[in-house]
N, C-alpha and C positions, 0 to 999 in steps of 0.2 A: 150826884152822890147817891143816886137812888139805891144803888147795890149795896152800899154800905148802911144806909139807912134800913134798908131791909133786914141785913145781917143783925143790926142792933134791935131791931124790933123783934125778929125771930128768936134771938137769944135773950131777949128781956135784959140788957146790959144798964147798969146804973151809970149816971155821970160821975167822972172823977175830976175833982178841981186840982189845979196846980198854980203856983204863984210866978212872979216875974222872975226870970234868972234861974229857974229850975232846970235842970237836965231832964228831958224827956227821954232821950236816949243817951247812953254813956258808952263811949268806945270800949271794945273788948268785954263788955258785960253780956251775959246771956239775954236772949230775947224769948220770953215766955209767952207772951201774948202780942197779937196785932194791934197796934195803936191806931186809933182814927181820931182825929181832931177837927174841930170846926172853927172857923174865923181866927186862925192862930198867927201870930207873928213869930217867926222863928229865924235863928242863925244856925247854919250848918257848918261845922268845922272840924278839922282832923288835927291831932297832935302827934308829930313824928318821934321817932326813938330819941331824939335829942331835946324833946321837950318844946318843940317850936310850933306855934299854932297857925294853921292855915284855914281861913274862911272860904268855903267853898260857895256859899251862897246865902241870901237872905230872902226869906220869903214873907210877904205880907199878906193878910186876910186868906190864908192857906186853910182849906178844907180837903182832908184827905188821909191816907194811911201814913204811917211812920214805921220804917224797918221792913216794909213787906219783901224786900229783895232777900234778906237774910232769914225771915221768919220761916221760910219753908225748907232751909238747908237741914241737913242732918244734925249739925251742931250750930245752932243759930246763935252768932255773938255780933253784936252791933260792930260795923266798921267805922261808924262816925259818930260825933257828938251832936246832939240837937238841943239847942237851949231855947226856952221861951222868952221872948222880949216883952210879953205882957201876960197877965193872968188871963186864965181860960179854963177850960174843961176838956177832957177827952173820954174815950171809951177804951176798954181793954177787952179785946176778943181773945179768950183762951184758945189755945191750939188745939186741944182735944174737942172742944165744943164745936168749933169751927169745922174741924174734919168731919165730925159726925153729921153736922148739918149739910156739908157738901156731899156726903155720901147719900143722904137723903134726897137732896135736891140738886142733881148734877148740872142742871141749867145755870146754877149760881157759880158753879166751877168755871164754866166757859166764860161767864161775865167778869170773873175775878181775874182769870188769865188775860183776857182782853185789856183789861185796866192796867194791870201790872205792866203788860207788854207795851201799851201805848205810853205810859208814864216813863218807863225805861228807855224808850226811844226818844222821847222828849228831852229827857235828861242827858242822853249822849249827844244828841244833836246840838243841845246848848253847850255842852262841854267842847265838842269839836269845832264849834264857832269860836269860842274863846282860844281854843289852842290855834285855830287858823288865823285869827287877827293877831296873836303874838307873833305867829310865824311870819306874817305877811310884812309886820314892822321890821323884823330881823332881815327878811330877804330884801326889803327896800333899803335898808342900811347897807347891805353888802353891795348892791347894785350901785348905790352912790359911791361907795369907796373904790370899786372897779372902775367907775367912769372917772374919778377923780385922777387915778394912776394911769389912764389911758392918754396916749399922745394924739388920738384922733376921736371924731364923734363915735365910731364903732368901737365895741369891745366885746370880749368874749366873756361867757358866764361858765365856769366849770361847776355845772351843777351837783354831780356826785360829791365833789370835795366839799363845796358849799353846803350841801345838804347835811352831809355828815358832822360839819361844824356846827350846825343848828340843832341836830339831834332829830332832823325830820327825815322823810323818805323822798327819795327822788321825784316820785310821783307828786306828793305835795308841793315840792318846790316847783314842778313844771305847771301845775294847776294855778299857783300864784303868779308865775309869769304869764300864763294865758289870760288870767283875769286883768292883769295891768295892761296887756295888748288890747283887750276889749274896752278898756277905759282910756284908750288911747294916750296912754303914758309912757308906752314903750313899744317899739316894733323890732320884729326879728328880721334880719336881711342875711339869709345864708346861714352861716354858723355864728354869726354875730348879732349884736343888739345895738340899738340906738334910742336914747332918751328923747321922748317927745314932748314931755312936760316935766322937767327936772325940778321945778319950782314947787309943783303940786306934791310931788314926792318928799321934798325936803320939808314942806309945811305938815304933811301927815305925820312925819317922824316927830317934828318939833311939838305939835299938838298933843301927840300920845305921851311924850316925855313930860309936858306940862301938867297933863292929867294925872300922872303918877305922882 
């Protein structure tokens, strides 16, 4: 976090304390400053239009910015809620001061862009992994059902239809099938498939349901 320590030092920013359960960012409220926290325990969540809460992640010992993706938008409003799970402190970097500093020291602009891009890619990769894992279990359940209704060891998988039922793309579905083939749990023979390790697939679904 050398970049943000440098920004804090350059702008001579004071520490701002917060308490446990305080909302550091609140959904749909304006973001007037770029927040930077150190050693924070956070819960990130979203509340939909029906008032249902969805927890998107829990970070422990987190040091870094909050709301940086929205901060540089023309009308910056927080898209998520960020709650502190323990007391701590943060710094607020005012937008006008930050922009002035970045104009004076363009090298900091490049560092900031690199940091935001890296964190964005990390979060997107994590999100895609979570989606893929969920899709994998759903695909396995479909495969087991197709096998159950088959009168022979071989069965067809109507990928386009099954992918639409799950709300995923054909490509994603094919990728999951390819992974299962590489794991020697499934084999493709012509236009049909055969299970090589039905027990392993059933166990994976079972353990996932237990974890829920």
